[in-house]
C-alpha positions, 0 to 999 in steps of 0.5 A, spaced: 500 500 500 505 504 501 507 504 493 500 505 491 499 511 496 506 514 493 504 513 486 497 516 488 500 522 491 505 523 485 499 523 480 495 528 484 499 533 488 499 538 483 491 538 484 491 538 491 496 544 491 492 548 486 486 547 491 489 549 497 491 556 493 484 557 491 480 555 497 485 554 503 484 547 504 491 544 506 493 540 500 496 535 505 489 534 508 486 533 501 491 528 499 490 524 506 483 524 505 483 522 498 488 516 500 483 514 505 477 515 501 479 511 495 484 506 498 490 510 494 485 510 488 483 503 487 476 504 490 470 503 486 467 510 487 474 513 484 475 508 478 468 508 476 465 515 478 472 519 479 469 521 486 475 521 491 472 524 497 466 519 498 461 525 497 454 523 496 449 527 492 445 531 497 439 535 495 442 540 491 446 536 487 444 536 479 450 532 476 451 525 474 450 520 479 453 513 481 449 508 485 452 503 490 451 500 497 454 504 503 451 505 509 444 506 508 438 501 510 431 500 509 425 500 514 427 492 514 434 493 515 436 491 508 441 495 505 439 500 499 443 503 494 446 510 496 447 516 491 454 518 490 456 524 486 459 522 479 465 527 476 467 528 469 474 528 471 478 528 478 480 535 477 472 536 478 472 532 484 478 535 488 474 542 486 467 540 489 470 537 495 473 544 497 466 547 495 462 542 499 466 544 505 465 552 504 457 551 503 454 557 506 449 552 510 455 548 512 459 554 515 457 552 522 459 545 521 466 546 517 467 554 517 471 554 524 477 550 520 478 556 515 480 560 521 486 555 523 493 556 520 493 552 514 500 549 516 496 546 522 494 539 519 493 536 526 488 541 527 484 540 520 484 533 521 481 533 528 476 538 526 474 534 520 473 528 525 469 533 530 465 536 525 463 529 523 465 528 516 466 521 516 463 515 521 470 512 521 473 511 528 480 514 529 479 518 522 483 524 525 489 519 527 489 516 520 489 522 516 495 524 521 498 518 520 498 518 512 500 526 512 506 524 517 508 517 513 508 521 506 511 528 509 504 531 505 505 537 510 511 539 505 506 540 499 502 545 504 509 549 505 510 549 498 504 553 497 505 558 503 512 559 500 510 562 494 509 556 489 508 558 482 500 559 481 498 557 474 492 559 471 490 552 470 484 553 465 483 559 461 480 560 454 483 563 448 480 564 441 474 560 444 478 554 446 479 551 453 487 550 455 491 549 461 498 552 462 503 546 463 507 546 470 515 545 468 516 537 467 509 535 466 508 531 459 502 531 454 500 524 457 500 527 464 495 532 462 491 528 458 490 523 464 488 529 469 483 531 464 480 524 462 482 525 455 485 521 450 492 522 449 492 522 441 486 527 441 490 532 445 496 531 440 491 533 435 488 539 439 495 541 439 497 540 432 503 535 434 507 541 437 509 537 443 511 529 444 507 525 448 512 524 454 517 530 453 517 534 459 513 541 457 516 548 460 512 552 465 507 556 462 506 552 455 499 552 452 496 545 452 489 546 448 483 541 451 479 541 445 479 543 438 482 550 436 478 555 432 478 555 424 480 562 424 483 567 429 478 571 433 476 578 433 481 583 435 487 579 432 492 582 428 492 581 420 499 578 421 505 576 425 512 577 425 516 571 427 521 570 432 527 566 431 526 559 432 518 559 432 515 555 427 508 555 424 506 550 429 508 555 435 504 561 431 498 557 431 498 555 438 500 562 440 493 565 437 489 559 438 488 557 431 489 551 427 495 549 424 492 547 417 488 554 417 495 558 417 498 553 412 492 555 407 493 562 409 501 561 408 502 556 403 509 557 402 511 557 409 516 552 411 515 546 416 521 548 420 523 554 424 522 561 421 527 566 420 526 572 424 521 577 422 518 573 417 511 575 416 505 570 417 498 572 415 493 570 420 487 573 416 485 573 409 485 580 406 478 583 406 474 583 400 473 590 397 467 594 400 468 590 406 471 592 413 476 588 415 474 585 421 476 579 425 472 573 424 469 569 430 472 562 431 468 556 428 469 550 432 467 543 430 461 541 434 463 534 434 469 536 438 470 532 445 467 536 451 470 535 458 466 540 462 464 537 468 456 534 467 455 537 474 456 544 471 461 546 476 466 550 472 473 548 474 477 554 475 483 552 479 487 558 480 485 564 482 478 565 484 477 572 479 475 571 472 480 568 468 483 571 461 487 568 456 494 567 459 497 571 453 502 577 453 499 584 453 502 586 446 502 580 440 509 580 437 506 583 431 504 589 434 506 596 431 509 599 437 516 597 439 517 594 445 521 597 450 529 596 450 532 591 455 537 595 460 544 593 458 550 594 462 557 593 462 560 589 468 566 594 470 569 588 474 569 583 468 568 587 462 562 583 460 556 586 457 550 584 461 542 585 459 536 585 464 529 584 463 523 587 467 518 582 468 511 584 466 504 581 467 503 575 464 511 573 463 513 566 465 520 564 465 519 560 459 516 566 455 522 570 457 527 565 455 524 564 448 524 572 447 531 572 449 533 566 445 536 562 451 533 557 456 530 557 463 536 553 465 541 559 463 536 564 466 537 560 473 544 560 472 544 568 471 540 569 477 542 565 483 536 563 487 531 564 482 524 561 483 518 560 478 514 565 482 517 571 478 513 577 480 511 584 475 517 589 476 522 584 478 529 585 474 532 578 471 539 578 468 538 575 461 545 575 458 
């Protein structure tokens, strides 16, 4: 069971930390409860209903359901089927668990927990038992055992020490996407959102290999991209050195074959710097040049939870598309990066001032370098960069 539990923790720890950032429920508590409720992901509810916290339907549940014998009996003492919540994917189960603990009508029962120090996992475990979350005897003791045996409290500390909070679900040009965490793979994201890995390859125009680690902030679309760029997009894009047509398609949330039709002579290889890529067809005479609304395949697979729960893992405010404020093709020149000469070494040093929307990956691409080199140039650099922060890039 130790190996099963460890595999479960590695698979779902990011979701637990996302939820701690979003809702305040400690990641250690979520993981320990899920381990106990699902027997490390092997329970019937987890396997067939993506229900990792044993939540029953209740009077306000309007989503899909799953029936199984539990602890309910009829007047004759015979067991009857209990109604449990069923989710489209595990992410929705984790998010709904937070929502359940935060229900206004349950404030008198669970509200006191959110006044505790989020690092006080013992207080949370004992509080859940006191509130009657589970009829299991020694419930708090078992949660604490899992937390300490597998050092789950380390995930709480990561969150409190400024772990990078990525917007896990956003929309770009009408299509839903997630931003990858550094080291995640396409196959891993497919598992998290219960999507066929081959479909994810198609949605992303084979830009990424299934098992090659992604960089922090890489866009991964969960459904088909638009057949044209959305309103307000520029007519053309000036390529950066090393970009391919696939990168441009990903940046604007449009399908690769659309750009191939608009740019029949563009190579299927890295583009030269400042190569002009057409994003729209020229407007017909007599018609105003406007962005064309994206059209989507009606048959595109959907992965929204059937319960209607909107899974916006981070943060709680409405999510905008996580793209830079100014596209690379914007006519306005970007501000020059500060360049200095180190008088001790004689080396020319170039710096970048972080702006809203920047990630280490996007900065590395902009200056044609790597995230690893940025870390070497900026000792102690973490993923949690902030607007206004100055980074050495050369």
